[in-house]
PyMOL Python script that loads the backbone (N, CA, C, O; Angstrom):
from pymol import cmd

cmd.read_pdbstr("""\
ATOM      1  N   MET A   1     -14.033  -9.243 -11.412  1.00  0.00           N
ATOM      2  CA  MET A   1     -14.117  -7.946 -10.757  1.00  0.00           C
ATOM      3  C   MET A   1     -13.908  -8.107  -9.253  1.00  0.00           C
ATOM      4  O   MET A   1     -13.159  -7.350  -8.634  1.00  0.00           O
ATOM      5  N   ILE A   2     -14.582  -9.104  -8.673  1.00  0.00           N
ATOM      6  CA  ILE A   2     -14.451  -9.317  -7.230  1.00  0.00           C
ATOM      7  C   ILE A   2     -13.026  -9.740  -6.886  1.00  0.00           C
ATOM      8  O   ILE A   2     -12.474  -9.315  -5.872  1.00  0.00           O
ATOM      9  N   ILE A   3     -12.435 -10.578  -7.737  1.00  0.00           N
ATOM     10  CA  ILE A   3     -11.065 -11.033  -7.487  1.00  0.00           C
ATOM     11  C   ILE A   3     -10.100  -9.857  -7.545  1.00  0.00           C
ATOM     12  O   ILE A   3      -9.170  -9.778  -6.743  1.00  0.00           O
ATOM     13  N   GLN A   4     -10.312  -8.947  -8.485  1.00  0.00           N
ATOM     14  CA  GLN A   4      -9.441  -7.780  -8.602  1.00  0.00           C
ATOM     15  C   GLN A   4      -9.585  -6.872  -7.389  1.00  0.00           C
ATOM     16  O   GLN A   4      -8.597  -6.307  -6.920  1.00  0.00           O
ATOM     17  N   GLN A   5     -10.804  -6.725  -6.876  1.00  0.00           N
ATOM     18  CA  GLN A   5     -11.013  -5.901  -5.690  1.00  0.00           C
ATOM     19  C   GLN A   5     -10.343  -6.527  -4.479  1.00  0.00           C
ATOM     20  O   GLN A   5      -9.759  -5.818  -3.659  1.00  0.00           O
ATOM     21  N   ARG A   6     -10.420  -7.849  -4.355  1.00  0.00           N
ATOM     22  CA  ARG A   6      -9.764  -8.529  -3.241  1.00  0.00           C
ATOM     23  C   ARG A   6      -8.256  -8.390  -3.338  1.00  0.00           C
ATOM     24  O   ARG A   6      -7.581  -8.205  -2.325  1.00  0.00           O
ATOM     25  N   LEU A   7      -7.719  -8.477  -4.557  1.00  0.00           N
ATOM     26  CA  LEU A   7      -6.287  -8.305  -4.756  1.00  0.00           C
ATOM     27  C   LEU A   7      -5.858  -6.901  -4.372  1.00  0.00           C
ATOM     28  O   LEU A   7      -4.817  -6.716  -3.741  1.00  0.00           O
ATOM     29  N   ASN A   8      -6.658  -5.912  -4.751  1.00  0.00           N
ATOM     30  CA  ASN A   8      -6.361  -4.528  -4.413  1.00  0.00           C
ATOM     31  C   ASN A   8      -6.376  -4.330  -2.905  1.00  0.00           C
ATOM     32  O   ASN A   8      -5.485  -3.681  -2.358  1.00  0.00           O
ATOM     33  N   CYS A   9      -7.373  -4.880  -2.229  1.00  0.00           N
ATOM     34  CA  CYS A   9      -7.464  -4.761  -0.775  1.00  0.00           C
ATOM     35  C   CYS A   9      -6.295  -5.464  -0.102  1.00  0.00           C
ATOM     36  O   CYS A   9      -5.778  -4.978   0.904  1.00  0.00           O
ATOM     37  N   TYR A  10      -5.872  -6.603  -0.646  1.00  0.00           N
ATOM     38  CA  TYR A  10      -4.752  -7.339  -0.071  1.00  0.00           C
ATOM     39  C   TYR A  10      -3.462  -6.539  -0.180  1.00  0.00           C
ATOM     40  O   TYR A  10      -2.682  -6.478   0.770  1.00  0.00           O
ATOM     41  N   ILE A  11      -3.239  -5.923  -1.341  1.00  0.00           N
ATOM     42  CA  ILE A  11      -2.031  -5.121  -1.549  1.00  0.00           C
ATOM     43  C   ILE A  11      -2.021  -3.919  -0.615  1.00  0.00           C
ATOM     44  O   ILE A  11      -0.998  -3.618   0.000  1.00  0.00           O
ATOM     45  N   LEU A  12      -3.152  -3.234  -0.506  1.00  0.00           N
ATOM     46  CA  LEU A  12      -3.220  -2.052   0.352  1.00  0.00           C
ATOM     47  C   LEU A  12      -3.043  -2.418   1.817  1.00  0.00           C
ATOM     48  O   LEU A  12      -2.362  -1.705   2.554  1.00  0.00           O
ATOM     49  N   SER A  13      -3.650  -3.523   2.250  1.00  0.00           N
ATOM     50  CA  SER A  13      -3.534  -3.916   3.655  1.00  0.00           C
ATOM     51  C   SER A  13      -2.114  -4.354   3.983  1.00  0.00           C
ATOM     52  O   SER A  13      -1.623  -4.082   5.078  1.00  0.00           O
ATOM     53  N   SER A  14      -1.441  -5.034   3.044  1.00  0.00           N
ATOM     54  CA  SER A  14      -0.066  -5.450   3.291  1.00  0.00           C
ATOM     55  C   SER A  14       0.866  -4.243   3.327  1.00  0.00           C
ATOM     56  O   SER A  14       1.830  -4.223   4.092  1.00  0.00           O
ATOM     57  N   LEU A  15       0.580  -3.232   2.499  1.00  0.00           N
ATOM     58  CA  LEU A  15       1.384  -2.013   2.548  1.00  0.00           C
ATOM     59  C   LEU A  15       1.170  -1.262   3.853  1.00  0.00           C
ATOM     60  O   LEU A  15       2.121  -0.737   4.433  1.00  0.00           O
ATOM     61  N   LYS A  16      -0.072  -1.208   4.317  1.00  0.00           N
ATOM     62  CA  LYS A  16      -0.351  -0.529   5.578  1.00  0.00           C
ATOM     63  C   LYS A  16       0.316  -1.243   6.742  1.00  0.00           C
ATOM     64  O   LYS A  16       0.756  -0.604   7.698  1.00  0.00           O
ATOM     65  N   GLN A  17       0.389  -2.563   6.663  1.00  0.00           N
ATOM     66  CA  GLN A  17       1.033  -3.310   7.734  1.00  0.00           C
ATOM     67  C   GLN A  17       2.540  -3.073   7.719  1.00  0.00           C
ATOM     68  O   GLN A  17       3.159  -2.992   8.780  1.00  0.00           O
ATOM     69  N   SER A  18       3.136  -2.961   6.543  1.00  0.00           N
ATOM     70  CA  SER A  18       4.568  -2.669   6.494  1.00  0.00           C
ATOM     71  C   SER A  18       4.846  -1.237   6.912  1.00  0.00           C
ATOM     72  O   SER A  18       5.955  -0.928   7.350  1.00  0.00           O
ATOM     73  N   LEU A  19       3.851  -0.348   6.785  1.00  0.00           N
ATOM     74  CA  LEU A  19       4.011   1.011   7.297  1.00  0.00           C
ATOM     75  C   LEU A  19       4.155   1.000   8.812  1.00  0.00           C
ATOM     76  O   LEU A  19       4.907   1.800   9.369  1.00  0.00           O
ATOM     77  N   ARG A  20       3.447   0.109   9.477  1.00  0.00           N
ATOM     78  CA  ARG A  20       3.511   0.052  10.939  1.00  0.00           C
ATOM     79  C   ARG A  20       4.860  -0.472  11.407  1.00  0.00           C
ATOM     80  O   ARG A  20       5.359  -0.052  12.451  1.00  0.00           O
ATOM     81  N   THR A  21       5.459  -1.388  10.645  1.00  0.00           N
ATOM     82  CA  THR A  21       6.701  -2.001  11.090  1.00  0.00           C
ATOM     83  C   THR A  21       7.914  -1.135  10.769  1.00  0.00           C
ATOM     84  O   THR A  21       8.953  -1.265  11.417  1.00  0.00           O
ATOM     85  N   ILE A  22       7.795  -0.264   9.789  1.00  0.00           N
ATOM     86  CA  ILE A  22       8.932   0.575   9.395  1.00  0.00           C
ATOM     87  C   ILE A  22       9.080   1.735  10.369  1.00  0.00           C
ATOM     88  O   ILE A  22       8.102   2.405  10.701  1.00  0.00           O
ATOM     89  N   GLY A  23      10.305   1.969  10.827  1.00  0.00           N
ATOM     90  CA  GLY A  23      10.528   2.976  11.856  1.00  0.00           C
ATOM     91  C   GLY A  23      10.997   4.315  11.332  1.00  0.00           C
ATOM     92  O   GLY A  23      10.522   5.351  11.797  1.00  0.00           O
ATOM     93  N   THR A  24      11.908   4.329  10.384  1.00  0.00           N
ATOM     94  CA  THR A  24      12.531   5.586   9.990  1.00  0.00           C
ATOM     95  C   THR A  24      11.609   6.424   9.126  1.00  0.00           C
ATOM     96  O   THR A  24      10.745   5.900   8.422  1.00  0.00           O
ATOM     97  N   ARG A  25      11.803   7.722   9.189  1.00  0.00           N
ATOM     98  CA  ARG A  25      10.891   8.650   8.508  1.00  0.00           C
ATOM     99  C   ARG A  25      11.044   8.578   6.990  1.00  0.00           C
ATOM    100  O   ARG A  25      10.053   8.670   6.265  1.00  0.00           O
ATOM    101  N   SER A  26      12.259   8.417   6.508  1.00  0.00           N
ATOM    102  CA  SER A  26      12.476   8.409   5.059  1.00  0.00           C
ATOM    103  C   SER A  26      11.848   7.173   4.418  1.00  0.00           C
ATOM    104  O   SER A  26      11.226   7.267   3.359  1.00  0.00           O
ATOM    105  N   GLN A  27      12.009   6.021   5.058  1.00  0.00           N
ATOM    106  CA  GLN A  27      11.395   4.808   4.520  1.00  0.00           C
ATOM    107  C   GLN A  27       9.883   4.903   4.583  1.00  0.00           C
ATOM    108  O   GLN A  27       9.184   4.415   3.695  1.00  0.00           O
ATOM    109  N   ARG A  28       9.379   5.537   5.639  1.00  0.00           N
ATOM    110  CA  ARG A  28       7.932   5.685   5.767  1.00  0.00           C
ATOM    111  C   ARG A  28       7.375   6.578   4.668  1.00  0.00           C
ATOM    112  O   ARG A  28       6.311   6.297   4.115  1.00  0.00           O
ATOM    113  N   SER A  29       8.090   7.655   4.347  1.00  0.00           N
ATOM    114  CA  SER A  29       7.620   8.544   3.280  1.00  0.00           C
ATOM    115  C   SER A  29       7.678   7.833   1.927  1.00  0.00           C
ATOM    116  O   SER A  29       6.828   8.059   1.066  1.00  0.00           O
ATOM    117  N   ASN A  30       8.684   6.974   1.744  1.00  0.00           N
ATOM    118  CA  ASN A  30       8.745   6.193   0.510  1.00  0.00           C
ATOM    119  C   ASN A  30       7.571   5.225   0.420  1.00  0.00           C
ATOM    120  O   ASN A  30       6.999   5.033  -0.653  1.00  0.00           O
ATOM    121  N   GLN A  31       7.215   4.619   1.547  1.00  0.00           N
ATOM    122  CA  GLN A  31       6.073   3.711   1.562  1.00  0.00           C
ATOM    123  C   GLN A  31       4.778   4.466   1.295  1.00  0.00           C
ATOM    124  O   GLN A  31       3.895   3.963   0.600  1.00  0.00           O
ATOM    125  N   ASN A  32       4.661   5.677   1.847  1.00  0.00           N
ATOM    126  CA  ASN A  32       3.460   6.477   1.603  1.00  0.00           C
ATOM    127  C   ASN A  32       3.358   6.864   0.135  1.00  0.00           C
ATOM    128  O   ASN A  32       2.264   6.882  -0.429  1.00  0.00           O
ATOM    129  N   LEU A  33       4.485   7.171  -0.482  1.00  0.00           N
ATOM    130  CA  LEU A  33       4.491   7.493  -1.902  1.00  0.00           C
ATOM    131  C   LEU A  33       4.051   6.287  -2.723  1.00  0.00           C
ATOM    132  O   LEU A  33       3.251   6.408  -3.650  1.00  0.00           O
ATOM    133  N   LEU A  34       4.589   5.116  -2.364  1.00  0.00           N
ATOM    134  CA  LEU A  34       4.207   3.891  -3.062  1.00  0.00           C
ATOM    135  C   LEU A  34       2.729   3.590  -2.863  1.00  0.00           C
ATOM    136  O   LEU A  34       2.046   3.145  -3.786  1.00  0.00           O
ATOM    137  N   LEU A  35       2.238   3.838  -1.641  1.00  0.00           N
ATOM    138  CA  LEU A  35       0.823   3.609  -1.358  1.00  0.00           C
ATOM    139  C   LEU A  35      -0.058   4.534  -2.187  1.00  0.00           C
ATOM    140  O   LEU A  35      -1.092   4.109  -2.704  1.00  0.00           O
ATOM    141  N   ASN A  36       0.341   5.790  -2.315  1.00  0.00           N
ATOM    142  CA  ASN A  36      -0.428   6.748  -3.114  1.00  0.00           C
ATOM    143  C   ASN A  36      -0.430   6.359  -4.590  1.00  0.00           C
ATOM    144  O   ASN A  36      -1.447   6.495  -5.269  1.00  0.00           O
ATOM    145  N   VAL A  37       0.701   5.879  -5.080  1.00  0.00           N
ATOM    146  CA  VAL A  37       0.786   5.463  -6.483  1.00  0.00           C
ATOM    147  C   VAL A  37      -0.118   4.257  -6.737  1.00  0.00           C
ATOM    148  O   VAL A  37      -0.842   4.207  -7.730  1.00  0.00           O
ATOM    149  N   LEU A  38      -0.061   3.279  -5.812  1.00  0.00           N
ATOM    150  CA  LEU A  38      -0.880   2.082  -5.988  1.00  0.00           C
ATOM    151  C   LEU A  38      -2.362   2.395  -5.853  1.00  0.00           C
ATOM    152  O   LEU A  38      -3.192   1.784  -6.526  1.00  0.00           O
ATOM    153  N   THR A  39      -2.696   3.346  -4.983  1.00  0.00           N
ATOM    154  CA  THR A  39      -4.101   3.708  -4.820  1.00  0.00           C
ATOM    155  C   THR A  39      -4.619   4.396  -6.082  1.00  0.00           C
ATOM    156  O   THR A  39      -5.806   4.313  -6.396  1.00  0.00           O
ATOM    157  N   GLY A  40      -3.725   5.076  -6.805  1.00  0.00           N
ATOM    158  CA  GLY A  40      -4.129   5.748  -8.034  1.00  0.00           C
ATOM    159  C   GLY A  40      -4.402   4.779  -9.169  1.00  0.00           C
ATOM    160  O   GLY A  40      -5.130   5.107 -10.106  1.00  0.00           O
ATOM    161  N   PHE A  41      -3.823   3.586  -9.091  1.00  0.00           N
ATOM    162  CA  PHE A  41      -4.053   2.593 -10.133  1.00  0.00           C
ATOM    163  C   PHE A  41      -5.451   2.013 -10.033  1.00  0.00           C
ATOM    164  O   PHE A  41      -6.003   1.882  -8.940  1.00  0.00           O
ATOM    165  N   ASP A  42      -6.014   1.672 -11.168  1.00  0.00           N
ATOM    166  CA  ASP A  42      -7.352   1.086 -11.190  1.00  0.00           C
ATOM    167  C   ASP A  42      -7.234  -0.418 -11.380  1.00  0.00           C
ATOM    168  O   ASP A  42      -7.109  -0.900 -12.506  1.00  0.00           O
ATOM    169  N   PHE A  43      -7.273  -1.149 -10.294  1.00  0.00           N
ATOM    170  CA  PHE A  43      -7.236  -2.598 -10.375  1.00  0.00           C
ATOM    171  C   PHE A  43      -8.618  -3.096 -10.787  1.00  0.00           C
ATOM    172  O   PHE A  43      -8.825  -4.302 -10.920  1.00  0.00           O
TER     173      PHE A  43
END
""", "prot")
cmd.dss("prot")
cmd.show_as("cartoon", "prot")
cmd.util.cbc("prot")
cmd.orient("prot")
């Protein structure tokens, strides 16, 4: 359970970091969509 939570936090933090590096609006909205989908999953 703890390992799954750490994996989930790692995925979310890496996605948030790639959100900061991405400049264009369309890519950012795609990343936000991916982030919302991953957040909906139950790791």
